C-alpha positions as CSV (number, residue, x, y, z in Angstrom):
1,M,-22.9,-31.8,12.3
2,L,-20.1,-34.4,13.1
3,G,-16.9,-33.4,11.5
4,T,-18.1,-30.0,10.5
5,M,-17.5,-28.2,13.8
6,P,-15.6,-28.9,17.0
7,D,-16.9,-31.9,19.0
8,D,-17.6,-29.8,22.1
9,E,-19.7,-27.3,20.0
10,V,-21.7,-30.2,18.6
11,A,-22.2,-31.6,22.1
12,R,-23.4,-28.3,23.4
13,Q,-25.9,-27.9,20.6
14,I,-27.4,-31.3,20.9
15,G,-27.3,-31.6,24.6
16,R,-24.8,-34.5,24.8
17,S,-21.4,-34.9,26.4
18,S,-18.3,-34.3,24.4
19,G,-17.2,-37.9,25.0
20,A,-20.5,-39.2,23.5
21,V,-20.0,-37.0,20.4
22,I,-16.3,-38.0,20.0
23,Q,-17.2,-41.7,20.4
24,R,-20.0,-41.4,17.8
25,R,-17.8,-39.5,15.3
26,E,-15.0,-42.1,15.7
27,T,-17.5,-45.0,15.3
28,L,-18.7,-43.5,12.0
29,H,-15.1,-42.9,10.9
30,I,-15.7,-39.2,10.5
31,P,-12.5,-37.1,10.8
32,K,-12.3,-34.4,13.4
33,A,-13.3,-31.0,12.2
34,N,-10.4,-28.7,11.3
35,P,-11.3,-25.1,12.5
36,I,-8.7,-23.7,10.1
37,L,-10.5,-25.2,7.1
38,R,-13.9,-23.9,8.0
39,D,-16.1,-22.1,5.5
40,W,-16.0,-18.4,5.2
41,T,-19.1,-16.5,6.4
42,P,-20.4,-13.4,4.7
43,E,-19.5,-11.4,7.8
44,E,-15.9,-12.5,7.5
45,E,-15.7,-11.8,3.8
46,K,-17.0,-8.2,4.5
47,L,-13.8,-7.6,6.6
48,L,-11.5,-8.5,3.7
49,G,-9.7,-5.4,2.3
50,T,-10.8,-3.2,5.3
51,G,-7.4,-3.5,6.9
52,A,-4.0,-5.2,6.5
53,D,-4.3,-8.9,5.7
54,A,-2.3,-9.8,8.8
55,E,-4.6,-7.8,11.1
56,I,-7.8,-9.3,9.5
57,A,-6.3,-12.8,9.7
58,R,-5.6,-12.3,13.4
59,R,-9.1,-11.0,14.1
60,L,-10.7,-13.9,12.2
61,K,-8.3,-16.5,13.7
62,R,-7.3,-17.6,10.2
63,T,-3.9,-17.9,8.6
64,L,-2.4,-14.9,6.7
65,R,-2.2,-17.1,3.6
66,A,-5.9,-18.2,3.8
67,T,-6.9,-14.6,4.3
68,A,-4.9,-13.2,1.4
69,H,-6.0,-16.1,-0.8
70,R,-9.7,-15.4,-0.1
71,R,-9.3,-11.7,-0.7
72,V,-7.6,-12.3,-4.1
73,R,-10.2,-14.9,-5.0
74,L,-13.0,-12.5,-4.4
75,K,-11.1,-9.8,-6.3
76,I,-11.0,-7.5,-3.3
77,P,-8.1,-5.0,-3.5
78,A,-5.5,-5.0,-0.8
79,W,-6.0,-2.4,1.9
80,R,-3.8,0.7,1.6
81,P,-3.4,3.1,4.4
82,C,-4.3,6.7,3.5
């Protein structure tokens, strides 16, 4: 779990303090998790193309570039208002 999610989330899940988790992660030389580079969930992917990329990016707390890139990669057409 170390390095795959925020330290405080790991601490909450395993019942340890954030400080203990940070110390262990640093001792093992595991870089801090970057929430921007997290994996896409199926629920997040279902939202792609259902609205403007900027709006979906804001709702998912992702960058516009990452959102548009993922939509294109999955071959989901851009949203067009009716």
